[in-house]
KOLRO-74969 format. One record per atom (N, C-alpha, C): x, y, z. Coordinates in steps of 0.2 Angstrom, whole numbers. Layout:
BEGIN
+-------+-------+-------+
!     X !     Y !     Z !
+-------+-------+-------+
!     X !     Y !     Z !
...
+-------+-------+-------+
END
This chain:
BEGIN
+-------+-------+-------+
!     X !     Y !     Z !
+-------+-------+-------+
!   728 !   238 !   467 !
!   734 !   242 !   467 !
!   732 !   248 !   471 !
!   736 !   249 !   476 !
!   735 !   255 !   481 !
!   739 !   261 !   479 !
!   738 !   266 !   482 !
!   742 !   272 !   481 !
!   744 !   275 !   488 !
!   750 !   278 !   488 !
!   752 !   281 !   494 !
!   751 !   288 !   494 !
!   751 !   292 !   499 !
!   750 !   299 !   499 !
!   756 !   303 !   494 !
!   762 !   300 !   493 !
!   767 !   303 !   490 !
!   767 !   302 !   482 !
!   762 !   297 !   480 !
!   762 !   295 !   473 !
!   760 !   301 !   469 !
!   763 !   302 !   463 !
!   762 !   308 !   458 !
!   760 !   305 !   451 !
!   758 !   299 !   451 !
!   756 !   296 !   444 !
!   751 !   300 !   441 !
!   752 !   303 !   435 !
!   746 !   306 !   431 !
!   743 !   302 !   426 !
!   737 !   302 !   426 !
!   733 !   298 !   420 !
!   730 !   303 !   415 !
!   732 !   302 !   409 !
!   729 !   307 !   404 !
!   721 !   307 !   404 !
!   718 !   312 !   404 !
!   711 !   313 !   404 !
!   709 !   312 !   396 !
!   704 !   308 !   396 !
!   701 !   306 !   389 !
!   695 !   310 !   388 !
!   694 !   313 !   382 !
!   688 !   317 !   380 !
!   683 !   312 !   378 !
!   677 !   314 !   380 !
!   671 !   310 !   378 !
!   670 !   311 !   370 !
!   668 !   306 !   367 !
!   667 !   306 !   359 !
!   662 !   312 !   358 !
!   663 !   315 !   352 !
!   658 !   320 !   350 !
!   652 !   317 !   348 !
!   646 !   321 !   349 !
!   640 !   319 !   347 !
!   640 !   319 !   339 !
!   635 !   315 !   337 !
!   635 !   314 !   329 !
!   633 !   321 !   327 !
!   636 !   324 !   321 !
!   634 !   330 !   319 !
!   638 !   336 !   322 !
!   642 !   335 !   327 !
!   646 !   340 !   330 !
!   653 !   340 !   327 !
!   657 !   345 !   327 !
!   664 !   345 !   325 !
!   668 !   342 !   331 !
!   673 !   338 !   329 !
!   678 !   335 !   333 !
!   684 !   340 !   334 !
!   685 !   342 !   340 !
!   690 !   347 !   342 !
!   696 !   343 !   345 !
!   702 !   344 !   343 !
!   708 !   340 !   346 !
!   710 !   344 !   351 !
!   710 !   341 !   357 !
!   712 !   345 !   363 !
!   719 !   341 !   365 !
!   724 !   345 !   364 !
!   731 !   341 !   365 !
!   734 !   344 !   371 !
!   738 !   340 !   374 !
!   742 !   342 !   380 !
!   749 !   344 !   378 !
!   750 !   346 !   372 !
!   757 !   348 !   370 !
!   756 !   353 !   364 !
!   761 !   357 !   363 !
!   761 !   362 !   358 !
!   760 !   359 !   351 !
!   756 !   363 !   347 !
!   755 !   360 !   340 !
!   757 !   366 !   335 !
!   760 !   365 !   330 !
!   761 !   370 !   325 !
!   755 !   372 !   321 !
!   754 !   378 !   320 !
!   747 !   381 !   317 !
!   749 !   386 !   312 !
!   746 !   385 !   306 !
!   747 !   390 !   301 !
!   742 !   395 !   301 !
!   745 !   401 !   301 !
!   741 !   407 !   301 !
!   742 !   410 !   294 !
!   737 !   414 !   291 !
!   739 !   417 !   284 !
!   745 !   421 !   285 !
!   749 !   421 !   279 !
!   756 !   424 !   279 !
!   756 !   431 !   281 !
!   751 !   435 !   279 !
!   751 !   442 !   280 !
!   749 !   445 !   287 !
!   747 !   440 !   291 !
!   746 !   442 !   298 !
!   752 !   442 !   303 !
!   752 !   448 !   306 !
!   758 !   449 !   311 !
!   755 !   449 !   318 !
!   756 !   444 !   322 !
!   753 !   443 !   328 !
!   757 !   447 !   333 !
!   753 !   451 !   337 !
!   756 !   456 !   342 !
!   754 !   454 !   349 !
!   749 !   450 !   350 !
!   747 !   448 !   357 !
!   744 !   440 !   356 !
!   745 !   436 !   361 !
!   742 !   430 !   361 !
!   741 !   428 !   369 !
!   735 !   424 !   369 !
!   733 !   422 !   376 !
!   730 !   415 !   375 !
!   731 !   411 !   380 !
!   728 !   404 !   380 !
!   724 !   403 !   386 !
!   718 !   401 !   385 !
!   713 !   399 !   390 !
!   714 !   391 !   392 !
!   710 !   388 !   395 !
!   711 !   381 !   397 !
!   710 !   377 !   391 !
!   706 !   379 !   386 !
!   705 !   375 !   380 !
!   704 !   379 !   374 !
!   706 !   385 !   374 !
!   705 !   390 !   368 !
!   711 !   395 !   368 !
!   712 !   397 !   362 !
!   718 !   402 !   361 !
!   715 !   408 !   357 !
!   718 !   414 !   358 !
!   716 !   420 !   355 !
!   722 !   424 !   353 !
!   722 !   427 !   347 !
!   728 !   431 !   345 !
!   725 !   438 !   343 !
!   729 !   443 !   344 !
!   728 !   450 !   341 !
!   733 !   451 !   336 !
!   731 !   454 !   330 !
!   736 !   455 !   325 !
!   738 !   463 !   325 !
!   743 !   464 !   321 !
!   745 !   471 !   321 !
!   740 !   476 !   318 !
!   735 !   473 !   314 !
!   730 !   477 !   311 !
!   724 !   478 !   316 !
!   724 !   475 !   322 !
!   719 !   475 !   327 !
!   713 !   470 !   326 !
!   715 !   465 !   322 !
!   710 !   459 !   321 !
!   711 !   454 !   327 !
!   705 !   451 !   329 !
!   706 !   446 !   334 !
!   704 !   439 !   331 !
!   708 !   434 !   332 !
!   707 !   427 !   329 !
!   707 !   423 !   335 !
!   702 !   418 !   335 !
!   701 !   413 !   341 !
!   700 !   406 !   338 !
!   702 !   401 !   342 !
!   701 !   394 !   340 !
!   701 !   390 !   346 !
!   698 !   384 !   346 !
!   698 !   379 !   351 !
!   691 !   378 !   353 !
!   690 !   376 !   360 !
!   684 !   374 !   363 !
!   680 !   380 !   364 !
!   673 !   380 !   361 !
!   669 !   386 !   362 !
!   663 !   385 !   365 !
!   662 !   380 !   369 !
!   655 !   378 !   372 !
!   652 !   384 !   376 !
!   656 !   389 !   379 !
!   653 !   394 !   382 !
!   653 !   401 !   378 !
!   654 !   400 !   372 !
!   654 !   407 !   368 !
!   661 !   410 !   368 !
!   666 !   408 !   371 !
!   672 !   411 !   373 !
!   676 !   413 !   367 !
!   674 !   410 !   361 !
!   678 !   411 !   355 !
!   675 !   418 !   351 !
!   669 !   420 !   353 !
!   667 !   427 !   351 !
!   664 !   427 !   344 !
!   661 !   421 !   342 !
!   659 !   420 !   335 !
!   651 !   420 !   335 !
!   648 !   422 !   341 !
!   641 !   422 !   341 !
!   637 !   416 !   342 !
!   641 !   411 !   343 !
!   638 !   404 !   344 !
!   642 !   400 !   349 !
!   641 !   394 !   350 !
!   645 !   390 !   355 !
!   649 !   384 !   351 !
!   650 !   386 !   345 !
!   654 !   381 !   341 !
!   662 !   381 !   343 !
!   665 !   376 !   341 !
!   672 !   375 !   342 !
!   676 !   375 !   336 !
!   682 !   376 !   336 !
!   686 !   376 !   329 !
!   693 !   375 !   330 !
!   696 !   370 !   326 !
!   703 !   368 !   326 !
!   707 !   374 !   322 !
!   704 !   378 !   319 !
!   707 !   383 !   314 !
!   706 !   390 !   317 !
!   710 !   394 !   316 !
!   709 !   401 !   319 !
!   703 !   404 !   314 !
!   699 !   408 !   318 !
!   694 !   411 !   314 !
!   694 !   419 !   316 !
!   693 !   423 !   312 !
!   693 !   430 !   314 !
!   686 !   432 !   317 !
!   686 !   436 !   322 !
!   680 !   438 !   326 !
!   677 !   444 !   322 !
!   672 !   442 !   318 !
!   669 !   447 !   313 !
!   665 !   452 !   316 !
!   662 !   451 !   323 !
!   659 !   456 !   326 !
!   663 !   463 !   327 !
!   669 !   462 !   329 !
!   674 !   468 !   330 !
!   674 !   471 !   323 !
!   675 !   468 !   318 !
!   676 !   471 !   311 !
!   670 !   475 !   309 !
!   664 !   472 !   310 !
!   657 !   475 !   308 !
!   656 !   481 !   313 !
!   658 !   481 !   319 !
!   657 !   487 !   323 !
!   663 !   492 !   322 !
!   668 !   491 !   318 !
!   673 !   496 !   317 !
!   678 !   496 !   323 !
!   678 !   491 !   327 !
!   683 !   490 !   333 !
!   689 !   487 !   331 !
!   695 !   489 !   334 !
!   701 !   486 !   334 !
!   703 !   483 !   340 !
!   705 !   477 !   340 !
!   707 !   474 !   346 !
!   714 !   476 !   348 !
!   716 !   477 !   354 !
!   722 !   480 !   356 !
!   725 !   475 !   361 !
!   722 !   472 !   365 !
!   724 !   467 !   370 !
!   719 !   461 !   371 !
!   721 !   455 !   372 !
!   717 !   449 !   374 !
!   719 !   445 !   380 !
!   715 !   443 !   384 !
!   716 !   439 !   390 !
!   711 !   434 !   390 !
!   714 !   427 !   390 !
!   709 !   422 !   390 !
!   709 !   419 !   397 !
!   703 !   417 !   399 !
!   702 !   414 !   406 !
!   700 !   407 !   405 !
!   698 !   403 !   410 !
!   697 !   396 !   409 !
!   691 !   395 !   403 !
!   686 !   399 !   404 !
!   680 !   398 !   399 !
!   678 !   405 !   397 !
!   682 !   410 !   397 !
!   681 !   417 !   395 !
!   686 !   420 !   390 !
!   685 !   425 !   387 !
!   690 !   429 !   383 !
!   688 !   437 !   384 !
!   693 !   440 !   387 !
!   692 !   448 !   388 !
!   696 !   451 !   382 !
!   693 !   456 !   379 !
!   697 !   460 !   374 !
!   696 !   467 !   375 !
!   702 !   470 !   375 !
!   702 !   478 !   375 !
!   702 !   480 !   368 !
!   697 !   484 !   367 !
!   697 !   487 !   360 !
!   697 !   494 !   359 !
!   698 !   497 !   353 !
!   699 !   504 !   352 !
!   693 !   505 !   346 !
!   690 !   511 !   347 !
!   685 !   513 !   342 !
!   688 !   516 !   336 !
+-------+-------+-------+
END
């Protein structure tokens, strides 16, 4: 089967199976409903290529998704299907004001 220069057929990309002992992260090509704790009011949201971050009205930062390069901000390279609060900001007394996710990075504007 050949293809001509005008073909636009897209083939879904398959993720490699997770190594034994590692968490499986569902990378989906479509929106998925996500439950956040009821008392959280989200004021900012940003999506990277495989991770998401939100800022709450109280200045907390929650991240989830693929974390291979530490872009989730949890002090490791773990991934998570569930939102996790970035505890470093809480421990340092910093409040997140804005968040911008890049392909493998997360930038956060904080207030002391």
